[in-house]
MARMAR-514283 format. One line per field, with one value per residue (C-alpha): residue in one letter; chain; x, y, z. Coordinates in Angstrom, 1 decimal, padded with zeros to 4 digits. Example, Ala and Ser with C-alpha at 12.3 -4.5 7.8 and 13.67 -1.06 7.14 Angstrom:
residues 2
r <- (a,s)
c <- (A,A)
c1 <- (012.3,013.7)
c2 <- (-004.5,-001.1)
c3 <- (007.8,007.1)
***
This chain:
residues 421
r <- (m,t,p,l,d,l,i,p,n,l,k,r,v,a,t,t,n,g,g,e,y,a,g,a,c,p,f,c,g,g,r,d,r,f,r,v,w,p,e,q,e,t,t,g,r,f,w,c,r,g,c,g,k,a,g,d,g,i,q,l,l,r,d,r,d,g,l,s,f,r,e,a,c,a,r,l,g,v,n,p,s,l,t,w,k,p,g,r,p,i,r,p,t,p,t,t,w,t,p,r,e,a,t,t,p,g,t,t,w,e,e,k,a,a,s,f,l,a,g,c,q,n,a,l,w,s,d,t,g,s,e,c,r,a,f,l,t,g,r,g,l,e,p,e,t,i,e,r,a,g,l,g,w,n,p,g,d,r,y,e,s,r,d,t,w,g,l,p,a,e,t,d,d,k,g,k,s,k,n,v,w,l,p,r,g,l,v,i,p,c,f,d,q,g,r,v,i,r,l,r,v,r,r,p,n,p,g,a,g,n,g,p,r,y,v,t,i,p,g,s,g,t,a,p,l,t,l,g,t,g,t,a,w,v,v,v,e,s,e,l,d,a,f,l,l,g,q,e,a,g,d,l,a,g,a,v,a,l,g,n,a,q,a,r,p,d,a,e,t,d,r,t,l,k,a,a,g,l,l,l,i,a,l,d,s,d,g,a,g,a,k,e,a,w,g,f,w,k,r,t,y,l,n,a,k,r,w,p,i,p,n,a,k,d,p,s,e,a,f,q,a,g,l,d,l,r,g,w,v,l,a,g,l,p,d,e,v,a,k,g,l,n,k,p,i,a,t,e,p,e,n,s,i,f,s,n,a,e,s,n,k,g,p,q,k,t,p,a,r,g,q,g,l,g,k,v,t,p,e,k,i,q,y,r,p,i,p,e,a,w,r,g,l,d,e,g,t,i,e,r,l,c,i,q,t,i,d,g,g,l,s,d,g,e,a,e,r,r,v,l,h)
c <- (A,A,A,A,A,A,A,A,A,A,A,A,A,A,A,A,A,A,A,A,A,A,A,A,A,A,A,A,A,A,A,A,A,A,A,A,A,A,A,A,A,A,A,A,A,A,A,A,A,A,A,A,A,A,A,A,A,A,A,A,A,A,A,A,A,A,A,A,A,A,A,A,A,A,A,A,A,A,A,A,A,A,A,A,A,A,A,A,A,A,A,A,A,A,A,A,A,A,A,A,A,A,A,A,A,A,A,A,A,A,A,A,A,A,A,A,A,A,A,A,A,A,A,A,A,A,A,A,A,A,A,A,A,A,A,A,A,A,A,A,A,A,A,A,A,A,A,A,A,A,A,A,A,A,A,A,A,A,A,A,A,A,A,A,A,A,A,A,A,A,A,A,A,A,A,A,A,A,A,A,A,A,A,A,A,A,A,A,A,A,A,A,A,A,A,A,A,A,A,A,A,A,A,A,A,A,A,A,A,A,A,A,A,A,A,A,A,A,A,A,A,A,A,A,A,A,A,A,A,A,A,A,A,A,A,A,A,A,A,A,A,A,A,A,A,A,A,A,A,A,A,A,A,A,A,A,A,A,A,A,A,A,A,A,A,A,A,A,A,A,A,A,A,A,A,A,A,A,A,A,A,A,A,A,A,A,A,A,A,A,A,A,A,A,A,A,A,A,A,A,A,A,A,A,A,A,A,A,A,A,A,A,A,A,A,A,A,A,A,A,A,A,A,A,A,A,A,A,A,A,A,A,A,A,A,A,A,A,A,A,A,A,A,A,A,A,A,A,A,A,A,A,A,A,A,A,A,A,A,A,A,A,A,A,A,A,A,A,A,A,A,A,A,A,A,A,A,A,A,A,A,A,A,A,A,A,A,A,A,A,A,A,A,A,A,A,A,A,A,A,A,A,A,A,A,A,A,A,A,A,A,A,A,A,A,A,A,A,A,A,A)
c1 <- (-191.7,-194.0,-195.4,-198.1,-195.5,-193.6,-196.8,-198.8,-202.6,-203.5,-207.0,-207.9,-210.8,-211.1,-209.9,-208.4,-205.2,-204.7,-205.9,-206.2,-205.4,-205.9,-204.6,-202.8,-200.2,-196.9,-196.0,-199.1,-200.9,-204.2,-206.3,-207.7,-206.3,-203.2,-203.5,-201.3,-201.5,-199.1,-199.4,-198.3,-194.8,-191.9,-192.2,-195.8,-197.2,-198.4,-200.2,-201.5,-204.4,-203.8,-200.1,-199.6,-196.7,-196.4,-194.1,-192.8,-191.6,-188.2,-189.3,-191.4,-188.1,-186.1,-188.7,-189.7,-186.4,-183.9,-182.3,-180.2,-181.6,-179.1,-180.0,-183.7,-183.2,-181.2,-184.0,-186.5,-184.4,-184.6,-181.9,-181.5,-180.7,-183.8,-186.4,-187.1,-185.9,-183.5,-183.8,-187.3,-189.8,-192.5,-196.1,-198.7,-202.2,-202.6,-204.3,-205.1,-203.0,-203.7,-201.1,-202.5,-201.8,-199.3,-200.7,-199.0,-198.9,-200.4,-198.6,-198.4,-197.0,-194.3,-193.2,-193.1,-191.1,-188.9,-188.2,-187.7,-185.2,-183.2,-182.4,-181.7,-179.3,-177.5,-177.4,-175.8,-172.9,-172.4,-170.7,-173.9,-174.1,-170.6,-171.8,-174.3,-172.0,-169.4,-172.6,-173.3,-169.6,-169.3,-172.0,-170.0,-171.6,-169.2,-170.0,-171.0,-173.7,-175.0,-175.2,-177.1,-179.4,-180.4,-179.9,-180.2,-180.0,-182.7,-180.8,-184.0,-187.6,-190.0,-193.7,-195.7,-199.3,-200.8,-202.6,-199.2,-198.3,-201.7,-203.0,-206.5,-207.0,-206.6,-207.1,-205.6,-207.4,-207.9,-209.4,-206.3,-205.2,-202.3,-199.2,-196.7,-193.9,-190.5,-188.2,-184.6,-182.7,-181.4,-183.9,-184.5,-186.3,-188.0,-188.2,-190.4,-189.3,-187.5,-190.5,-190.2,-192.9,-191.8,-189.9,-188.7,-186.6,-184.2,-184.1,-180.6,-180.8,-184.4,-184.1,-186.7,-190.2,-189.3,-191.1,-190.0,-186.5,-188.1,-190.9,-192.6,-193.7,-197.6,-198.8,-196.1,-196.5,-196.7,-194.6,-191.3,-188.0,-186.6,-183.1,-181.9,-183.2,-182.4,-183.5,-182.2,-183.4,-182.4,-185.2,-184.2,-185.6,-183.7,-183.2,-179.6,-179.2,-180.5,-178.3,-175.1,-176.2,-176.6,-173.3,-171.4,-173.4,-175.8,-174.7,-175.8,-179.0,-181.6,-182.6,-186.0,-186.2,-189.5,-188.9,-189.7,-190.3,-194.1,-194.5,-195.6,-194.8,-197.2,-198.8,-196.1,-193.2,-195.1,-195.1,-191.5,-190.7,-193.0,-191.2,-187.7,-185.8,-184.8,-185.4,-182.7,-184.8,-182.5,-184.8,-183.0,-181.6,-183.8,-187.3,-189.4,-187.3,-187.1,-191.0,-191.9,-189.3,-190.3,-194.0,-195.4,-192.3,-192.0,-195.7,-196.2,-193.1,-192.3,-188.8,-188.0,-184.9,-184.2,-180.7,-179.9,-176.8,-174.3,-172.7,-174.8,-178.4,-178.4,-176.0,-174.8,-173.8,-172.0,-170.2,-168.9,-167.5,-165.8,-168.1,-167.8,-171.4,-170.7,-169.6,-172.5,-174.8,-172.9,-173.0,-176.7,-176.9,-177.3,-174.1,-175.0,-175.9,-172.9,-170.2,-168.2,-170.0,-167.3,-165.3,-164.7,-167.1,-166.7,-167.1,-169.7,-171.5,-173.8,-176.9,-176.0,-178.9,-176.5,-174.3,-174.5,-174.4,-172.1,-169.1,-169.8,-171.5,-174.9,-178.4,-178.3,-180.8,-183.3,-183.2,-186.1,-187.7,-186.0,-182.7,-179.5,-176.7,-173.8,-170.9,-168.1,-165.8,-164.0,-160.4,-160.5,-162.5,-160.7,-163.2,-164.1,-165.3,-168.4,-167.5,-167.7,-169.3,-172.4,-173.5,-174.7,-176.6,-180.2,-181.8,-182.3,-178.8,-177.8,-180.2,-178.5,-175.1,-176.2,-178.2,-175.5,-173.1,-175.2,-177.4,-174.6,-171.6,-169.9,-167.2,-168.0,-165.7,-167.0,-170.6,-169.5,-167.9,-171.0,-173.6,-171.6,-169.8)
c2 <- (195.0,192.2,189.6,192.4,194.5,191.6,190.4,192.8,193.1,191.8,192.6,193.0,190.2,190.1,191.4,188.2,188.3,192.2,191.9,189.0,189.6,187.5,187.3,185.1,182.6,183.4,179.6,177.6,180.4,179.8,183.0,183.4,180.7,182.8,184.4,187.1,188.3,191.4,192.1,188.5,188.1,190.3,190.2,188.7,185.4,183.8,180.7,179.2,177.0,175.4,174.3,174.6,176.9,179.0,181.0,184.5,187.2,185.7,182.2,184.0,185.4,182.5,180.1,182.8,184.5,182.0,184.2,182.7,183.4,186.3,188.0,187.9,189.4,192.4,192.7,193.1,195.3,193.1,191.8,187.9,187.1,188.9,187.3,184.5,183.4,180.5,177.7,178.5,175.8,177.0,175.4,175.6,174.9,171.3,169.7,166.2,165.3,162.1,161.4,160.9,158.1,159.5,159.9,158.3,159.0,156.9,154.6,157.2,159.9,157.4,156.5,160.0,161.0,158.2,159.1,162.8,162.0,159.9,162.6,165.0,162.3,162.2,165.9,166.1,163.9,165.8,169.1,170.8,169.7,170.8,173.7,171.7,168.9,171.5,172.8,169.5,168.5,171.8,170.9,167.8,165.4,162.6,161.5,158.1,159.5,161.8,158.8,156.7,159.5,159.5,163.3,165.0,168.5,170.1,172.5,174.6,175.4,173.0,173.1,169.9,169.0,167.7,164.8,163.5,163.1,161.5,164.5,166.0,169.2,172.6,176.1,179.4,182.5,183.5,180.3,179.1,175.4,175.0,172.7,171.0,173.3,171.6,174.4,174.6,173.3,170.4,167.5,165.7,162.7,160.5,156.7,153.9,150.3,151.5,153.7,157.5,158.8,162.4,164.8,168.4,170.8,173.3,176.4,178.3,181.7,182.5,186.1,188.2,187.9,185.1,182.3,179.9,178.3,174.7,173.4,170.1,168.6,168.2,164.8,164.0,161.9,163.4,161.1,162.7,161.5,158.7,157.1,154.2,152.1,151.6,152.8,156.4,158.8,162.4,164.7,167.6,170.0,169.6,166.2,167.4,167.4,163.9,162.5,164.0,162.6,159.2,159.6,160.5,158.6,156.4,153.6,155.5,156.6,157.2,160.2,162.0,165.1,166.7,169.5,172.4,173.0,173.0,169.6,166.7,162.9,160.6,157.5,155.0,157.5,158.2,154.4,154.1,157.3,156.1,152.9,154.1,154.6,158.2,160.8,163.8,166.9,168.9,171.3,174.4,176.5,179.5,180.6,178.4,175.0,175.8,176.4,173.2,171.1,172.5,172.2,169.7,167.4,167.3,167.2,164.4,162.2,160.9,159.8,163.2,165.2,168.7,168.6,171.6,172.1,174.1,177.3,177.1,176.7,173.0,170.0,171.1,174.5,173.1,170.4,173.0,174.7,171.6,170.3,166.6,165.4,161.9,163.2,165.3,162.4,160.2,163.0,162.8,159.1,157.7,156.5,152.8,153.1,155.5,153.4,151.4,153.1,155.8,154.0,154.1,151.8,150.3,152.8,150.5,148.8,145.7,147.7,150.2,150.9,150.5,147.4,146.2,149.7,149.8,151.9,154.4,157.5,158.2,157.0,154.6,152.0,154.0,153.2,151.7,153.8,153.2,152.2,153.8,155.7,154.4,156.6,158.0,160.3,163.0,163.6,167.1,168.2,169.3,168.3,170.2,167.7,168.1,168.6,165.3,167.5,167.9,164.5,165.3,168.8,169.3,170.1,173.8,174.4,172.9,175.2,178.1,177.0,176.4,179.6,181.7,180.7,181.3,184.3,186.0,185.2,183.6,181.0,177.5,178.1,181.5,180.2,177.4,179.7,181.9,179.4,176.7,178.9)
c3 <- (-179.4,-179.4,-182.1,-182.6,-184.1,-186.1,-187.9,-190.3,-190.5,-187.2,-185.8,-182.2,-181.7,-177.9,-174.5,-173.2,-171.3,-171.9,-175.7,-178.3,-181.9,-184.8,-188.4,-191.0,-189.9,-191.1,-190.9,-192.2,-194.0,-192.1,-192.6,-189.0,-186.7,-185.5,-182.0,-180.6,-177.0,-176.8,-173.1,-172.0,-170.7,-171.7,-175.4,-175.7,-176.8,-180.3,-181.0,-184.3,-183.8,-187.2,-187.2,-183.3,-183.3,-180.3,-178.3,-177.3,-179.6,-179.3,-180.4,-183.3,-184.8,-184.3,-186.1,-189.0,-189.5,-188.5,-185.8,-182.8,-179.4,-178.8,-182.2,-181.5,-178.1,-180.0,-182.6,-179.7,-177.8,-174.5,-172.3,-172.9,-169.2,-168.0,-170.5,-167.9,-164.7,-164.9,-162.4,-161.4,-162.5,-164.2,-162.8,-165.7,-165.1,-164.7,-167.8,-169.0,-172.1,-174.4,-177.0,-180.5,-182.9,-185.6,-189.0,-191.9,-195.6,-198.2,-200.8,-203.5,-201.2,-199.8,-203.3,-204.7,-201.4,-201.9,-205.5,-204.6,-201.7,-203.9,-206.2,-203.3,-202.0,-205.1,-205.4,-201.7,-202.8,-206.0,-206.7,-206.2,-202.4,-201.6,-199.6,-197.8,-197.0,-195.5,-193.5,-192.1,-191.3,-189.8,-187.3,-186.3,-188.6,-190.0,-193.7,-192.5,-190.2,-192.9,-195.1,-192.4,-191.7,-195.4,-195.8,-199.2,-200.9,-202.9,-205.1,-206.2,-205.3,-206.9,-207.3,-208.0,-208.3,-205.1,-207.2,-207.9,-204.3,-203.7,-201.8,-202.2,-203.9,-202.1,-203.1,-201.7,-200.7,-204.3,-205.3,-207.1,-206.8,-204.4,-205.3,-203.1,-202.5,-202.4,-201.2,-201.8,-198.9,-196.7,-197.0,-193.6,-193.9,-191.2,-191.7,-190.5,-191.3,-194.3,-195.6,-195.9,-193.7,-193.4,-195.3,-193.6,-195.3,-193.7,-196.0,-196.1,-194.8,-195.9,-194.6,-192.8,-194.4,-196.9,-195.1,-192.2,-191.9,-191.6,-194.1,-193.5,-196.8,-197.1,-196.4,-194.2,-191.2,-187.6,-185.6,-184.2,-185.3,-183.0,-183.1,-180.9,-178.2,-174.5,-171.1,-171.5,-173.9,-174.7,-175.7,-178.3,-180.7,-183.8,-186.0,-186.7,-182.8,-182.7,-185.4,-183.6,-180.3,-182.2,-183.6,-180.3,-177.7,-179.3,-177.4,-174.0,-174.9,-177.6,-179.0,-179.9,-182.0,-181.6,-184.3,-181.8,-178.1,-178.2,-180.2,-178.4,-178.7,-180.5,-178.8,-179.9,-178.9,-175.4,-174.6,-175.5,-173.2,-170.3,-170.1,-170.1,-167.0,-167.6,-169.9,-170.2,-171.4,-173.4,-175.3,-176.5,-173.7,-174.1,-172.6,-174.9,-174.0,-170.3,-170.1,-171.8,-170.0,-166.6,-167.6,-170.0,-169.5,-165.6,-165.4,-167.8,-167.4,-163.7,-165.3,-166.9,-166.0,-167.0,-168.7,-170.8,-172.7,-171.2,-172.8,-175.8,-177.0,-178.4,-178.6,-182.1,-181.2,-178.1,-180.0,-182.4,-179.2,-178.1,-175.7,-175.0,-175.8,-174.8,-171.4,-171.1,-171.7,-169.1,-166.6,-166.7,-166.2,-162.7,-161.3,-161.3,-165.1,-166.0,-164.2,-166.8,-169.9,-170.4,-172.9,-176.5,-178.8,-182.3,-185.2,-186.8,-183.8,-184.6,-184.2,-186.9,-189.1,-191.9,-190.9,-194.5,-196.2,-199.3,-198.8,-201.9,-201.1,-202.5,-201.6,-199.0,-197.6,-195.2,-191.3,-189.2,-186.7,-183.2,-184.5,-183.7,-185.7,-184.0,-183.0,-184.9,-183.0,-185.1,-184.0,-184.7,-181.9,-178.4,-175.9,-173.0,-170.5,-168.3,-164.6,-162.8,-160.0,-162.0,-161.1,-157.5,-158.5,-158.2,-161.8,-160.6,-160.0,-163.4,-165.0,-163.6,-164.4,-168.2,-168.5,-166.8,-169.6,-172.5,-171.5,-169.1,-171.2,-168.5,-168.6,-167.4,-164.5,-163.8,-163.6,-161.5,-158.9,-158.9,-158.5,-156.5,-154.1)
***
């Protein structure tokens, strides 16, 4: 099964790469920008020229239907461990890449977004948001971290005029005016110097055919979420993973959340990353994440180091399984940097984005881009440490260790025995 079988009404438009098909994009709704090459790789390839979504059949099911890596493989009838070859660098055709300046919303949009977010923050800390709060704390986020991140809960779908958001009018395929869709779900903001510049909503269990898991509100800025400062940065896909890393290891490394494996840094973030001493590339432990890590990131950034998460697809899933994320970050740092850093830090460090925040829950001050979340370690987690032996291993060996635990279902110890001995 390929993306051709998953998307209805695609038409063959070319013979490129064994056959090229086009149709409406299931993510942005563009009528003719979505392309599928069913003969490429194990499960085909897709790409939208409009919104930039891309990947294989597995990634399509993960992005569109919210499936896990293993669930997507089962739906497609493929063996997870055979979808790609771990540890083998992917060498794409060299291309010239120039980062773009991030777009920013206008004043009307920012004011509207701030008002909407404030209501959602109130809802999150009310009885209405109890289920969402349980979801967040279940992923390891402490209440203080949730407040500092400015997260909110939208209890129901809303449709508002584009004009009230300061956006130009648009029409759909039938000539009907489009509205701004504010879907029910977890509202994840991105800030710049206290201004709301992006809103992204994580929809709870949208189900097959009911639209994407994540929806970015029209008019949002394009800069990725950046948390923290320093000479080391961890690059992940999910904003929630970045918040968790800021909580657990914000004094060791900053975090950049791209939104998806194929997203690229904007010009400001690019300058920050190129000036850093080390980038730990921790995109999801799947085919799309590995391809981008070995391809774009290794080709573009000389300071990039592939550092996948072991025994899970992302930091949040690993944390829930008991992995010591702080130890994982420390193990990725050079010896001279990591030496002396493996020690507890204050719950409320001086560089906290809310060093003066009030203690009551509810809407809080908003963070400035590039500031850290601090660290709050939950005592309930029984941490499984990262083996110290990892520090001296090459990236390919580490990749094989990580992928054998998630794709092969091996324990950490069994993976080490097979790979290292």
